[in-house]
C-alpha positions as CSV (number, residue, x, y, z in Angstrom):
1,X,126.7,139.7,87.9
2,X,126.6,137.2,85.1
3,X,129.8,135.6,86.3
4,X,128.2,134.9,89.6
5,X,127.9,131.0,90.2
6,X,127.4,128.8,93.2
7,X,131.2,128.5,93.8
8,X,131.5,132.4,94.0
9,X,128.6,132.7,96.3
10,X,130.1,130.1,98.6
11,X,133.4,131.8,98.5
12,X,131.7,135.3,99.5
13,X,129.7,133.5,102.4
14,X,133.0,132.0,103.6
15,X,134.6,135.5,103.6
16,X,131.5,136.9,105.3
17,X,131.7,134.2,108.1
18,X,135.3,135.1,108.7
19,X,134.6,138.8,109.6
20,X,135.7,140.1,112.9
21,X,132.8,139.9,115.2
22,X,133.0,143.8,116.3
23,X,132.4,145.1,112.8
24,X,129.1,146.9,112.4
25,X,127.2,146.8,109.1
26,X,124.8,149.6,108.6
27,X,123.5,148.9,105.3
28,X,123.4,145.0,105.0
29,X,122.1,145.0,101.4
30,X,124.5,147.2,99.9
31,X,127.4,145.4,101.9
32,X,126.4,142.2,100.7
33,X,126.0,143.1,97.0
34,X,129.7,144.7,97.5
35,X,130.9,141.4,98.9
36,X,129.5,139.6,95.8
37,X,131.2,142.0,93.4
38,X,134.3,141.7,95.1
39,X,134.1,137.8,95.5
40,X,133.9,137.5,91.7
41,X,137.2,139.2,91.2
42,X,139.1,137.6,94.5
43,X,137.6,134.1,93.4
44,X,139.4,134.0,90.1
45,X,142.6,135.7,91.4
46,X,142.8,133.5,94.1
47,X,142.3,130.5,91.8
48,X,144.9,131.7,89.5
49,X,147.3,132.1,92.4
50,X,146.4,128.6,93.7
51,X,147.1,127.2,90.3
52,X,150.4,128.9,90.1
53,X,151.3,127.4,93.6
54,X,150.1,123.9,92.8
55,X,151.8,123.6,89.2
56,X,155.0,125.8,89.9
57,X,154.2,128.7,87.6
58,X,155.2,132.2,88.3
């Protein structure tokens, strides 16, 4: 959680806003914590991918 910053939190909230409306969440606290942990990894991998696309690497 030390890698968590405002950009990653906004990234996670954006992902949460894009969920299908029919998804039922039974334990919201654990779900949000899981989303934040996943967002850390996804944020950096998406950033790396975007960098490679923008600058033609890979």
